SERO-4910 file (N, C-alpha, C, O; in steps of 0.05 Angstrom, whole numbers):
BEGIN
 pado doro    nc1    nc2    nc3   cac1   cac2   cac3    cc1    cc2    cc3    oc1    oc2    oc3
  Unk    A   1479   2127   8211   1477   2145   8188   1505   2153   8179   1523   2157   8196
  Unk    A   1509   2154   8154   1536   2161   8143   1537   2189   8134   1520   2198   8119
  Unk    A   1557   2204   8144   1559   2232   8136   1571   2234   8108   1587   2218   8100
  Unk    A   1561   2254   8093   1570   2259   8066   1584   2285   8064   1573   2305   8074
  Unk    A   1607   2286   8053   1623   2311   8051   1610   2330   8032   1599   2322   8011
  Unk    A   1612   2357   8038   1602   2377   8020   1619   2378   7995   1643   2370   7995
  Unk    A   1607   2387   7973   1621   2387   7947   1622   2416   7937   1603   2431   7940
  Unk    A   1644   2424   7925   1648   2451   7915   1628   2457   7893   1621   2439   7878
  Unk    A   1620   2482   7891   1600   2489   7872   1609   2484   7843   1592   2480   7825
  Unk    A   1635   2485   7838   1645   2482   7811   1643   2453   7801   1646   2448   7777
  Unk    A   1638   2434   7819   1637   2406   7811   1615   2391   7825   1621   2373   7841
  Unk    A   1590   2398   7819   1567   2384   7832   1568   2355   7825   1577   2347   7803
  Unk    A   1557   2338   7843   1558   2309   7838   1531   2297   7845   1516   2308   7861
  Unk    A   1525   2274   7832   1502   2259   7839   1510   2238   7860   1530   2225   7857
  Unk    A   1494   2236   7881   1501   2219   7903   1478   2201   7910   1456   2211   7917
  Unk    A   1481   2174   7907   1459   2155   7911   1449   2155   7940   1427   2145   7945
  Unk    A   1465   2164   7959   1458   2163   7987   1442   2187   7997   1438   2191   8021
  Unk    A   1432   2203   7979   1417   2226   7986   1387   2222   7983   1372   2241   7981
  Unk    A   1378   2197   7981   1349   2192   7980   1337   2203   7955   1344   2196   7933
  Unk    A   1317   2221   7958   1302   2232   7936   1318   2253   7921   1309   2263   7900
  Unk    A   1341   2261   7932   1356   2283   7920   1379   2272   7903   1386   2248   7905
  Unk    A   1391   2289   7886   1411   2281   7867   1439   2291   7874   1459   2278   7867
  Unk    A   1441   2314   7887   1467   2326   7891   1467   2344   7916   1447   2349   7928
  Unk    A   1491   2354   7922   1496   2371   7945   1518   2391   7939   1537   2384   7925
  Unk    A   1515   2415   7949   1535   2436   7944   1535   2456   7966   1515   2462   7979
  Unk    A   1559   2467   7971   1562   2492   7985   1558   2514   7964   1574   2515   7945
  Unk    A   1538   2530   7967   1533   2552   7948   1547   2577   7959   1543   2585   7982
  Unk    A   1563   2590   7941   1578   2613   7950   1602   2605   7966   1608   2581   7969
  Unk    A   1616   2625   7976   1641   2620   7991   1635   2615   8021   1623   2632   8034
  Unk    A   1642   2591   8031   1638   2585   8059   1665   2576   8071   1682   2566   8056
  Unk    A   1668   2578   8097   1693   2570   8111   1692   2541   8118   1714   2528   8121
  Unk    A   1668   2529   8121   1666   2501   8130   1648   2486   8110   1625   2495   8106
  Unk    A   1658   2465   8099   1641   2450   8080   1617   2438   8094   1618   2428   8117
  Unk    A   1594   2438   8079   1570   2426   8090   1570   2396   8087   1585   2384   8071
  Unk    A   1554   2383   8104   1550   2354   8103   1521   2347   8105   1505   2363   8116
  Unk    A   1514   2324   8095   1486   2314   8098   1487   2286   8109   1503   2269   8101
  Unk    A   1469   2280   8127   1464   2253   8137   1436   2245   8131   1417   2260   8137
  Unk    A   1432   2222   8118   1405   2213   8110   1400   2187   8124   1413   2167   8120
  Unk    A   1379   2186   8141   1370   2162   8154   1348   2150   8136   1325   2159   8137
  Unk    A   1355   2130   8120   1336   2119   8101   1312   2106   8115   1290   2107   8104
  Unk    A   1316   2094   8138   1294   2081   8152   1273   2101   8161   1249   2096   8159
  Unk    A   1282   2123   8172   1264   2144   8182   1258   2165   8161   1240   2182   8165
  Unk    A   1273   2165   8138   1270   2185   8117   1274   2213   8128   1258   2231   8123
  Unk    A   1295   2216   8143   1302   2241   8156   1329   2250   8147   1348   2234   8145
  Unk    A   1332   2276   8140   1357   2288   8132   1366   2307   8154   1351   2323   8165
  Unk    A   1392   2305   8162   1404   2325   8178   1426   2339   8162   1446   2326   8154
  Unk    A   1423   2365   8158   1442   2381   8143   1458   2397   8163   1447   2409   8181
  Unk    A   1484   2398   8158   1502   2415   8175   1519   2432   8156   1531   2422   8138
  Unk    A   1518   2458   8161   1533   2476   8143   1540   2502   8156   1533   2508   8179
  Unk    A   1554   2518   8141   1564   2544   8149   1549   2565   8134   1525   2563   8129
  Unk    A   1563   2586   8126   1551   2607   8109   1544   2632   8124   1533   2631   8146
  Unk    A   1551   2654   8111   1547   2680   8124   1518   2689   8123   1508   2701   8142
  Unk    A   1504   2684   8101   1476   2693   8099   1464   2683   8073   1478   2673   8055
  Unk    A   1437   2685   8071   1422   2681   8047   1405   2706   8043   1382   2708   8052
  Unk    A   1417   2727   8031   1405   2753   8031   1420   2771   8012   1440   2763   8001
  Unk    A   1411   2796   8009   1423   2815   7990   1427   2802   7963   1408   2789   7953
  Unk    A   1450   2805   7950   1454   2795   7923   1470   2770   7921   1475   2760   7899
  Unk    A   1479   2759   7944   1496   2735   7945   1487   2717   7967   1480   2726   7989
  Unk    A   1487   2691   7962   1481   2671   7982   1505   2655   7990   1523   2650   7973
  Unk    A   1506   2646   8015   1527   2628   8024   1514   2608   8043   1507   2615   8066
  Unk    A   1511   2584   8034   1497   2564   8050   1502   2536   8038   1516   2534   8018
  Unk    A   1491   2515   8051   1494   2488   8042   1467   2478   8031   1446   2482   8043
  Unk    A   1468   2465   8007   1444   2459   7992   1444   2430   7983   1464   2421   7972
  Unk    A   1422   2415   7988   1418   2388   7977   1395   2390   7958   1374   2400   7965
  Unk    A   1398   2379   7933   1380   2387   7912   1374   2364   7892   1388   2343   7892
  Unk    A   1354   2370   7875   1350   2354   7850   1340   2373   7829   1329   2394   7835
  Unk    A   1343   2366   7804   1334   2383   7782   1305   2374   7774   1299   2350   7773
  Unk    A   1288   2394   7769   1260   2389   7763   1250   2409   7743   1264   2428   7736
  Unk    A   1225   2405   7733   1212   2424   7715   1182   2425   7722   1172   2407   7735
  Unk    A   1169   2446   7714   1140   2448   7716   1131   2457   7743   1147   2466   7760
  Unk    A   1104   2456   7748   1092   2463   7773   1100   2442   7794   1101   2418   7788
  Unk    A   1107   2451   7818   1118   2432   7838   1115   2443   7866   1114   2468   7869
  Unk    A   1115   2426   7886   1116   2435   7913   1136   2417   7929   1140   2394   7922
  Unk    A   1147   2428   7950   1164   2412   7968   1155   2419   7997   1151   2442   8004
  Unk    A   1151   2397   8013   1140   2400   8039   1157   2384   8059   1168   2363   8052
  Unk    A   1161   2395   8083   1178   2381   8103   1172   2390   8131   1164   2413   8135
  Unk    A   1176   2372   8150   1178   2380   8178   1206   2391   8182   1225   2379   8173
  Unk    A   1209   2414   8196   1235   2426   8199   1240   2433   8228   1223   2446   8241
  Unk    A   1263   2425   8239   1270   2432   8266   1300   2437   8267   1315   2428   8250
  Unk    A   1308   2452   8288   1337   2456   8294   1343   2437   8318   1329   2439   8338
  Unk    A   1363   2420   8315   1369   2401   8337   1381   2414   8361   1380   2402   8383
  Unk    A   1392   2438   8359   1403   2452   8382   1393   2480   8382   1388   2492   8361
  Unk    A   1392   2491   8406   1385   2519   8409   1411   2535   8408   1433   2524   8406
  Unk    A   1408   2562   8408   1432   2579   8407   1440   2584   8379   1425   2579   8360
  Unk    A   1464   2596   8376   1472   2605   8349   1459   2631   8342   1445   2643   8358
  Unk    A   1464   2640   8318   1452   2665   8309   1422   2663   8307   1411   2643   8298
  Unk    A   1408   2683   8316   1379   2683   8315   1368   2680   8287   1345   2671   8283
  Unk    A   1384   2687   8267   1375   2686   8239   1388   2663   8224   1389   2664   8199
  Unk    A   1399   2643   8238   1406   2619   8223   1381   2608   8210   1359   2612   8219
  Unk    A   1385   2595   8187   1361   2588   8171   1362   2559   8162   1383   2548   8156
  Unk    A   1338   2547   8163   1333   2521   8150   1311   2527   8129   1291   2539   8136
  Unk    A   1316   2518   8105   1298   2528   8083   1291   2506   8063   1307   2488   8058
  Unk    A   1267   2508   8052   1259   2494   8027   1265   2514   8005   1257   2537   8006
  Unk    A   1278   2505   7983   1288   2523   7963   1280   2514   7935   1278   2490   7929
  Unk    A   1276   2534   7917   1276   2531   7888   1295   2552   7877   1292   2576   7882
  Unk    A   1315   2543   7862   1336   2560   7851   1339   2556   7821   1337   2533   7811
  Unk    A   1346   2577   7807   1352   2575   7779   1378   2560   7774   1381   2544   7756
  Unk    A   1398   2566   7791   1424   2554   7788   1438   2551   7815   1426   2557   7836
  Unk    A   1462   2540   7814   1478   2537   7838   1497   2560   7843   1514   2559   7861
  Unk    A   1495   2581   7826   1512   2604   7830   1502   2620   7855   1479   2619   7862
  Unk    A   1520   2634   7867   1514   2648   7892   1493   2670   7888   1478   2676   7907
  Unk    A   1492   2682   7864   1474   2704   7859   1449   2696   7844   1435   2713   7833
  Unk    A   1443   2670   7843   1420   2660   7827   1393   2671   7836   1389   2678   7859
  Unk    A   1375   2673   7817   1347   2678   7823   1337   2654   7840   1345   2631   7834
  Unk    A   1321   2659   7860   1312   2637   7877   1287   2646   7893   1280   2669   7894
  Unk    A   1275   2626   7905   1254   2631   7925   1257   2609   7946   1265   2587   7940
  Unk    A   1252   2616   7971   1253   2596   7992   1232   2601   8013   1222   2624   8016
  Unk    A   1225   2580   8028   1209   2582   8052   1229   2578   8075   1238   2555   8079
  Unk    A   1235   2599   8089   1258   2598   8108   1248   2600   8137   1234   2619   8144
  Unk    A   1256   2580   8153   1251   2581   8182   1277   2591   8195   1298   2579   8192
  Unk    A   1275   2613   8211   1298   2624   8224   1301   2612   8252   1282   2601   8263
  Unk    A   1324   2615   8264   1329   2605   8290   1311   2616   8311   1305   2602   8331
  Unk    A   1303   2641   8308   1285   2654   8328   1255   2649   8322   1238   2660   8335
  Unk    A   1249   2632   8301   1222   2626   8295   1210   2642   8272   1189   2634   8261
  Unk    A   1222   2664   8265   1213   2680   8242   1211   2662   8218   1230   2646   8212
  Unk    A   1190   2664   8202   1186   2647   8179   1178   2665   8156   1159   2681   8158
  Unk    A   1193   2663   8133   1189   2681   8111   1190   2667   8084   1204   2647   8081
  Unk    A   1176   2678   8065   1179   2672   8037   1199   2692   8026   1193   2715   8024
  Unk    A   1224   2682   8020   1245   2700   8011   1250   2695   7981   1247   2673   7972
  Unk    A   1258   2716   7967   1261   2713   7938   1280   2733   7927   1282   2756   7936
  Unk    A   1295   2724   7906   1311   2742   7889   1300   2738   7861   1302   2717   7849
  Unk    A   1288   2759   7850   1273   2757   7825   1291   2751   7801   1283   2737   7782
  Unk    A   1315   2763   7800   1334   2759   7778   1362   2756   7789   1367   2764   7812
  Unk    A   1380   2744   7774   1407   2740   7783   1420   2766   7790   1419   2786   7775
  Unk    A   1432   2768   7814   1446   2791   7823   1429   2812   7836   1440   2832   7847
  Unk    A   1403   2809   7836   1385   2828   7849   1385   2823   7879   1395   2803   7889
  Unk    A   1375   2842   7895   1373   2839   7924   1350   2821   7931   1330   2819   7917
  Unk    A   1353   2807   7953   1332   2790   7964   1311   2807   7978   1317   2827   7990
  Unk    A   1286   2798   7975   1263   2810   7989   1248   2788   8003   1253   2764   7999
  Unk    A   1228   2795   8019   1214   2775   8034   1185   2783   8040   1178   2806   8039
  Unk    A   1169   2762   8045   1142   2765   8056   1141   2750   8082   1142   2725   8081
  Unk    A   1141   2763   8104   1141   2750   8130   1114   2739   8137   1093   2751   8132
  Unk    A   1113   2714   8148   1088   2702   8156   1081   2711   8184   1099   2719   8200
  Unk    A   1056   2710   8191   1046   2718   8217   1045   2694   8235   1025   2689   8249
  Unk    A   1066   2678   8236   1069   2655   8254   1098   2654   8263   1116   2665   8251
  Unk    A   1102   2642   8286   1129   2638   8297   1134   2609   8302   1120   2596   8316
  Unk    A   1156   2599   8289   1164   2572   8294   1145   2550   8285   1140   2532   8301
  Unk    A   1135   2551   8260   1118   2528   8251   1134   2503   8250   1159   2503   8247
  Unk    A   1120   2480   8251   1134   2454   8250   1137   2444   8222   1156   2431   8215
  Unk    A   1117   2450   8204   1117   2439   8177   1114   2462   8157   1097   2480   8162
  Unk    A   1129   2462   8136   1129   2483   8115   1125   2470   8088   1133   2447   8083
  Unk    A   1112   2485   8070   1110   2477   8042   1116   2501   8024   1107   2524   8030
  Unk    A   1132   2497   8003   1138   2517   7983   1126   2507   7957   1132   2485   7948
  Unk    A   1109   2523   7944   1095   2515   7920   1101   2534   7898   1100   2558   7901
  Unk    A   1108   2523   7874   1111   2538   7850   1088   2530   7831   1086   2507   7824
  Unk    A   1072   2550   7823   1050   2545   7804   1052   2566   7782   1046   2590   7786
  Unk    A   1061   2557   7758   1067   2576   7737   1090   2594   7746   1111   2584   7754
  Unk    A   1087   2620   7744   1108   2638   7753   1104   2649   7781   1118   2666   7790
  Unk    A   1083   2638   7795   1077   2647   7822   1086   2626   7842   1085   2602   7837
  Unk    A   1095   2636   7866   1104   2619   7888   1089   2627   7913   1084   2651   7918
  Unk    A   1084   2607   7930   1070   2611   7955   1083   2595   7977   1097   2576   7971
  Unk    A   1078   2602   8002   1087   2587   8025   1063   2579   8042   1045   2594   8046
  Unk    A   1063   2554   8052   1043   2544   8070   1057   2535   8096   1080   2527   8095
  Unk    A   1043   2538   8118   1055   2531   8144   1035   2516   8161   1011   2516   8156
  Unk    A   1046   2502   8181   1029   2488   8201   1044   2487   8227   1067   2478   8229
  Unk    A   1030   2495   8248   1040   2491   8275   1035   2462   8284   1020   2448   8270
  Unk    A   1047   2452   8305   1042   2425   8314   1012   2420   8317    999   2435   8331
  Unk    A   1002   2398   8305    974   2391   8307    956   2404   8287    933   2398   8285
  Unk    A    967   2423   8270    952   2436   8250    955   2423   8223    974   2409   8218
  Unk    A    935   2429   8205    938   2423   8177    953   2446   8163    951   2469   8172
  Unk    A    967   2440   8142    980   2462   8127    959   2481   8116    937   2473   8108
  Unk    A    966   2507   8117    949   2527   8106    966   2550   8095    989   2553   8104
  Unk    A    956   2565   8076    972   2587   8064    981   2607   8085    966   2615   8102
  Unk    A   1007   2614   8083   1018   2634   8101   1010   2663   8093   1013   2681   8109
  Unk    A    999   2666   8068    991   2692   8059   1012   2705   8042   1036   2702   8047
  Unk    A   1003   2719   8021   1022   2732   8003   1032   2713   7982   1035   2689   7987
  Unk    A   1038   2724   7959   1050   2709   7937   1068   2728   7922   1065   2752   7924
  Unk    A   1086   2716   7907   1103   2733   7890   1109   2717   7864   1104   2693   7863
  Unk    A   1119   2732   7845   1124   2719   7819   1154   2719   7813   1169   2738   7819
  Unk    A   1163   2696   7802   1190   2693   7793   1190   2675   7769   1178   2654   7768
  Unk    A   1204   2684   7748   1205   2669   7723   1231   2653   7721   1252   2665   7719
  Unk    A   1228   2627   7723   1251   2609   7722   1251   2593   7696   1230   2584   7687
  Unk    A   1275   2589   7685   1278   2572   7661   1280   2543   7670   1293   2537   7690
  Unk    A   1267   2525   7655   1269   2497   7662   1293   2484   7649   1300   2490   7626
  Unk    A   1306   2464   7663   1300   2456   7690   1312   2475   7711   1329   2491   7705
  Unk    A   1302   2472   7736   1313   2488   7758   1318   2468   7781   1313   2445   7779
  Unk    A   1328   2479   7803   1336   2463   7826   1315   2466   7848   1306   2488   7854
  Unk    A   1309   2443   7861   1291   2444   7885   1305   2428   7907   1318   2407   7901
  Unk    A   1302   2436   7932   1316   2421   7953   1314   2434   7980   1296   2450   7985
  Unk    A   1332   2427   7997   1333   2436   8025   1360   2448   8031   1380   2440   8019
  Unk    A   1361   2467   8050   1387   2480   8055   1389   2490   8084   1368   2492   8098
  Unk    A   1413   2495   8092   1418   2506   8119   1440   2528   8116   1458   2526   8101
  Unk    A   1436   2549   8132   1455   2572   8133   1459   2580   8162   1440   2584   8177
  Unk    A   1484   2582   8170   1491   2589   8198   1486   2618   8204   1483   2626   8228
  Unk    A   1485   2636   8183   1483   2665   8187   1507   2675   8203   1505   2696   8216
  Unk    A   1529   2661   8201   1554   2669   8215   1576   2654   8201   1577   2629   8201
  Unk    A   1594   2669   8188   1614   2656   8171   1633   2637   8186   1644   2619   8174
  Unk    A   1635   2642   8212   1653   2625   8228   1639   2601   8241   1653   2584   8252
  Unk    A   1613   2601   8240   1598   2580   8255   1590   2557   8238   1591   2559   8213
  Unk    A   1581   2535   8250   1570   2512   8237   1544   2506   8251   1543   2504   8276
  Unk    A   1522   2503   8236   1496   2498   8247   1483   2474   8233   1490   2468   8210
  Unk    A   1464   2461   8246   1449   2439   8235   1419   2444   8234   1409   2459   8250
  Unk    A   1406   2430   8215   1377   2430   8214   1367   2403   8205   1381   2389   8190
  Unk    A   1344   2395   8215   1333   2368   8210   1308   2371   8193   1290   2387   8200
  Unk    A   1306   2356   8171   1283   2356   8153   1271   2328   8152   1285   2309   8145
  Unk    A   1246   2326   8160   1233   2300   8160   1208   2300   8143   1196   2320   8137
  Unk    A   1199   2275   8136   1175   2271   8120   1174   2290   8096   1154   2304   8092
  Unk    A   1196   2290   8080   1197   2308   8057   1180   2296   8034   1182   2273   8028
  Unk    A   1164   2313   8022   1148   2306   8000   1152   2326   7977   1149   2350   7981
  Unk    A   1159   2315   7954   1161   2332   7930   1139   2323   7911   1138   2299   7904
  Unk    A   1121   2341   7904   1097   2334   7888   1094   2351   7864   1098   2375   7865
  Unk    A   1086   2338   7842   1079   2353   7817   1049   2356   7814   1040   2372   7797
  Unk    A   1034   2340   7829   1005   2343   7829    998   2361   7853    999   2353   7876
  Unk    A    990   2386   7847    986   2405   7868    958   2402   7880    939   2393   7867
  Unk    A    955   2409   7906    929   2407   7919    908   2425   7906    916   2444   7892
  Unk    A    882   2419   7909    861   2437   7899    865   2466   7910    874   2469   7933
  Unk    A    857   2485   7895    860   2513   7903    833   2524   7912    812   2514   7904
  Unk    A    834   2545   7928    809   2560   7936    817   2588   7942    841   2594   7948
  Unk    A    798   2607   7941    805   2635   7945    812   2642   7974    798   2633   7992
  Unk    A    833   2658   7977    841   2668   8003    844   2698   8001    850   2709   7980
  Unk    A    841   2711   8024    847   2739   8027    869   2742   8048    870   2727   8068
  Unk    A    888   2760   8043    909   2766   8062    912   2796   8067    914   2811   8047
  Unk    A    911   2804   8092    918   2832   8098    949   2833   8099    961   2818   8115
  Unk    A    961   2849   8082    990   2851   8081    998   2880   8086    983   2899   8080
  Unk    A   1022   2883   8097   1034   2910   8098   1060   2909   8082   1073   2888   8080
  Unk    A   1068   2931   8070   1093   2933   8055   1108   2957   8065   1097   2979   8066
  Unk    A   1133   2953   8071   1151   2975   8079   1161   2988   8054   1174   2975   8038
  Unk    A   1155   3014   8050   1160   3027   8025   1190   3028   8019   1198   3025   7996
  Unk    A   1207   3033   8039   1235   3036   8034   1248   3011   8023   1268   3012   8009
  Unk    A   1238   2987   8031   1250   2962   8023   1233   2945   8004   1243   2928   7990
  Unk    A   1207   2951   8003   1186   2935   7990   1183   2907   8002   1170   2890   7990
  Unk    A   1195   2902   8025   1190   2877   8039   1162   2878   8052   1152   2899   8059
  Unk    A   1149   2854   8053   1121   2853   8061   1118   2835   8086   1135   2819   8092
  Unk    A   1095   2838   8099   1088   2821   8121   1058   2813   8118   1041   2830   8115
  Unk    A   1053   2787   8120   1025   2777   8119   1014   2779   8148   1024   2766   8166
  Unk    A    994   2796   8152    983   2801   8178    961   2780   8186    959   2771   8208
  Unk    A    944   2774   8166    921   2757   8171    912   2745   8145    907   2759   8126
  Unk    A    909   2718   8145    901   2703   8121    878   2685   8127    879   2669   8146
  Unk    A    856   2686   8111    833   2669   8115    821   2662   8088    825   2677   8069
  Unk    A    807   2640   8086    791   2635   8062    769   2656   8059    760   2667   8079
  Unk    A    762   2661   8034    741   2681   8030    751   2709   8024    773   2712   8014
  Unk    A    736   2729   8032    742   2756   8023    743   2775   8047    724   2776   8062
  Unk    A    764   2790   8049    767   2813   8067    767   2838   8051    775   2838   8028
  Unk    A    757   2860   8063    754   2885   8048    761   2909   8065    762   2908   8089
  Unk    A    766   2931   8051    767   2959   8062    786   2961   8086    778   2970   8107
  Unk    A    812   2954   8083    831   2958   8105    836   2988   8110    838   3004   8091
  Unk    A    838   2995   8135    845   3023   8143    865   3022   8166    862   3006   8184
  Unk    A    885   3038   8164    906   3039   8185    899   3061   8204    899   3085   8197
  Unk    A    893   3054   8229    883   3073   8249    906   3085   8264    929   3075   8264
  Unk    A    900   3107   8278    921   3123   8292    934   3107   8315    956   3113   8323
  Unk    A    919   3087   8326    931   3071   8348    947   3047   8338    953   3029   8353
  Unk    A    954   3047   8312    970   3027   8300    956   3000   8299    969   2979   8301
  Unk    A    930   3001   8296    914   2977   8290    903   2980   8262    901   3002   8251
  Unk    A    896   2958   8250    885   2958   8223    856   2948   8225    850   2927   8236
  Unk    A    838   2964   8214    810   2958   8213    802   2947   8186    812   2957   8165
  Unk    A    785   2927   8185    777   2915   8160    749   2903   8162    739   2900   8184
  Unk    A    737   2897   8140    711   2885   8139    713   2856   8130    728   2849   8113
  Unk    A    697   2839   8144    693   2811   8136    664   2804   8138    653   2804   8160
  Unk    A    652   2798   8115    623   2792   8114    606   2814   8127    587   2808   8141
  Unk    A    614   2839   8122    599   2861   8131    604   2869   8160    592   2888   8170
  Unk    A    621   2854   8174    627   2860   8202    655   2873   8204    673   2865   8190
  Unk    A    658   2893   8222    683   2907   8225    700   2893   8246    691   2887   8268
  Unk    A    725   2889   8238    745   2876   8256    770   2894   8258    775   2910   8240
  Unk    A    786   2890   8279    811   2904   8282    832   2884   8290    827   2865   8305
  Unk    A    857   2889   8281    879   2872   8286    904   2889   8290    907   2909   8276
  Unk    A    923   2882   8308    947   2898   8311    962   2898   8284    962   2878   8269
  Unk    A    975   2920   8278    988   2924   8252   1012   2905   8248   1019   2900   8225
  Unk    A   1023   2894   8269   1044   2874   8267   1035   2846   8269   1051   2827   8270
  Unk    A   1008   2842   8270    997   2815   8271    986   2808   8298    994   2820   8318
  Unk    A    968   2789   8299    956   2781   8324    929   2769   8318    923   2760   8296
  Unk    A    911   2769   8338    885   2758   8336    865   2780   8331    864   2799   8346
  Unk    A    849   2779   8309    829   2800   8304    808   2801   8326    800   2780   8337
  Unk    A    799   2825   8332    778   2829   8352    755   2844   8338    759   2863   8323
  Unk    A    731   2835   8343    708   2848   8331    705   2876   8342    706   2880   8367
  Unk    A    702   2896   8325    699   2923   8334    671   2930   8341    652   2921   8327
  Unk    A    667   2945   8362    640   2953   8369    628   2972   8349    604   2971   8343
  Unk    A    645   2989   8337    636   3007   8316    660   3014   8299    683   3012   8308
  Unk    A    655   3022   8275    677   3030   8257    690   3056   8267    676   3074   8277
  Unk    A    716   3058   8264    731   3082   8271    723   3104   8252    723   3101   8228
  Unk    A    716   3128   8264    708   3150   8247    732   3164   8235    732   3171   8211
  Unk    A    753   3169   8251    776   3183   8240    800   3164   8238    800   3143   8251
  Unk    A    818   3171   8222    843   3156   8219    866   3175   8214    862   3199   8208
  Unk    A    890   3165   8217    914   3182   8214    915   3194   8186    907   3181   8167
  Unk    A    925   3219   8185    927   3231   8159    948   3217   8142    970   3210   8152
  Unk    A    941   3211   8117    959   3197   8099    980   3216   8088    974   3239   8083
  Unk    A   1004   3206   8083   1024   3223   8070   1015   3230   8042    997   3219   8031
  Unk    A   1028   3250   8031   1020   3261   8005   1027   3242   7982   1015   3244   7960
  Unk    A   1046   3224   7985   1054   3207   7963   1032   3189   7955   1022   3173   7971
  Unk    A   1023   3190   7930   1000   3174   7922   1008   3144   7918   1029   3138   7907
  Unk    A    990   3127   7926    992   3098   7921    968   3090   7904    946   3098   7909
  Unk    A    974   3073   7884    952   3066   7866    956   3037   7856    977   3025   7861
  Unk    A    935   3027   7843    936   3000   7831    934   3003   7801    918   3019   7791
  Unk    A    949   2987   7787    946   2986   7758    951   2957   7749    973   2947   7750
  Unk    A    930   2944   7739    931   2916   7730    944   2898   7751    961   2881   7745
  Unk    A    935   2901   7776    945   2884   7797    972   2891   7808    984   2876   7823
  Unk    A    983   2914   7801   1008   2924   7811   1004   2946   7832    992   2967   7825
  Unk    A   1012   2941   7856   1012   2962   7876   1036   2980   7872   1059   2970   7872
  Unk    A   1032   3006   7868   1054   3023   7861   1051   3050   7875   1030   3058   7883
  Unk    A   1074   3064   7877   1075   3090   7889   1087   3109   7869   1107   3102   7855
  Unk    A   1076   3133   7867   1088   3154   7850   1108   3171   7867   1100   3184   7886
  Unk    A   1133   3170   7859   1154   3184   7874   1153   3214   7868   1138   3223   7851
  Unk    A   1169   3229   7883   1169   3258   7880   1177   3267   7852   1168   3288   7842
  Unk    A   1194   3251   7838   1202   3258   7811   1183   3248   7790   1189   3250   7766
  Unk    A   1160   3237   7798   1140   3227   7780   1144   3199   7771   1127   3188   7756
  Unk    A   1166   3186   7778   1171   3158   7770   1153   3139   7787   1146   3145   7810
  Unk    A   1147   3116   7775   1131   3096   7788   1149   3076   7802   1167   3065   7790
  Unk    A   1144   3072   7828   1160   3052   7844   1141   3029   7850   1122   3033   7865
  Unk    A   1146   3005   7840   1129   2982   7846   1133   2973   7875   1156   2972   7885
  Unk    A   1111   2966   7888   1112   2957   7916   1105   2928   7919   1116   2914   7936
  Unk    A   1087   2918   7902   1079   2890   7902   1068   2883   7875   1053   2898   7863
  Unk    A   1075   2859   7865   1068   2851   7838   1047   2829   7839   1050   2809   7852
  Unk    A   1025   2833   7824   1005   2813   7820    995   2813   7791    975   2799   7786
  Unk    A   1008   2828   7773    996   2831   7747    993   2805   7732   1012   2789   7730
  Unk    A    969   2801   7722    963   2777   7706    963   2751   7722    962   2730   7710
  Unk    A    965   2753   7748    967   2729   7764    942   2720   7778    920   2728   7770
  Unk    A    945   2704   7799    921   2693   7812    909   2711   7833    892   2702   7848
  Unk    A    917   2736   7834    906   2753   7855    901   2782   7846    912   2790   7825
  Unk    A    885   2796   7861    881   2824   7857    886   2838   7884    892   2825   7904
  Unk    A    883   2865   7883    890   2880   7907    868   2900   7914    852   2907   7897
  Unk    A    867   2908   7939    847   2927   7948    860   2953   7955    884   2957   7950
  Unk    A    845   2972   7966    855   2999   7973    879   2997   7992    881   2977   8006
  Unk    A    896   3018   7992    922   3016   8006    927   3041   8022    941   3059   8013
  Unk    A    916   3044   8047    922   3067   8064    950   3065   8076    962   3044   8078
  Unk    A    960   3088   8084    987   3091   8096    985   3086   8126    965   3091   8138
  Unk    A   1008   3078   8138   1011   3077   8167   1014   3105   8178   1021   3124   8163
  Unk    A   1008   3110   8204   1011   3137   8215   1038   3149   8212   1041   3173   8210
  Unk    A   1059   3132   8213   1087   3143   8210   1096   3147   8182   1118   3156   8177
  Unk    A   1079   3139   8162   1085   3144   8134   1106   3125   8123   1118   3131   8102
  Unk    A   1111   3102   8136   1132   3084   8127   1121   3059   8114   1135   3045   8099
  Unk    A   1096   3052   8119   1084   3027   8109   1057   3033   8097   1043   3053   8103
  Unk    A   1049   3014   8081   1022   3014   8068   1009   2988   8074   1022   2967   8075
  Unk    A    983   2988   8078    967   2963   8083    949   2959   8059    938   2977   8048
  Unk    A    946   2933   8051    928   2926   8030    918   2898   8034    929   2883   8050
  Unk    A    897   2890   8020    887   2863   8020    892   2851   7993    884   2863   7972
  Unk    A    905   2828   7992    909   2813   7967    889   2790   7967    885   2776   7987
  Unk    A    878   2786   7943    859   2764   7939    873   2744   7920    881   2750   7898
  Unk    A    876   2719   7930    891   2699   7914    878   2672   7915    863   2666   7934
  Unk    A    882   2657   7894    873   2629   7893    897   2612   7899    915   2610   7882
  Unk    A    897   2599   7922    921   2585   7932    915   2556   7937    893   2549   7944
  Unk    A    936   2539   7934    932   2511   7941    933   2507   7971    930   2484   7981
***
């Protein structure tokens, strides 16, 4: 395999040795230029790069990309060839508006410690937010853009891809960039990630309705997908023991608030923790909170999109809200 030198963001180039991709860049300021190795026989890419982070309002990472338009998905097996390094080093499938460090973007990011998230910056210069998946260390990821909505799918070894739960909206002008990236999460370090069996598709899989129990941290509006299944879940309630109770097909279930395996409840909980006074409401698919000054603070956006929302009780500590989102996902 022949190593390819990283290219400065100011002068992107088309490189015939990148397989299905067109170019490569270090995005943002990095201390060590990124490189890509492409094994054409095995159709495997190994990316090696630096970069302090992909978060807040600026990104610093190595990106291999092509320009595309329309509805699209990118799927790949992702692994780290070595252990160690920062726990939040990232290997990601990405869709970006531009190659600028503060670009609007969305990615499906696998972290070094197994954390897997749908991360996004809605507009240039805004802060990054995320929807964490309730899985650790999946082997295969898919990032799908359908209209202005984006979703992540995951699969553990031996599994079929399935929605990770949660969706968000981002409006990108065509054309935009799609590709793969690596970030060391340490400005002085260099890390590698391996991407295999990459598929970029414009014909999206058939969709079907899914329900996801999600929590949102009010201070950050970051979300976590707790439980995702086909069909409909209803009536989430946050109980005093930090479990979440919900209905599925008329049966009461409970699941730990940070995720886990649902257990069928013998009976519905009669009492629950007192909710804080701050009201939470829905308006046209927007989960929102009314602040003390009367202003509306959006917590999750679904307006006009493929999903609706259910009731949203507070956590016992008053820091998070739980809700069920209903979405039609590929």
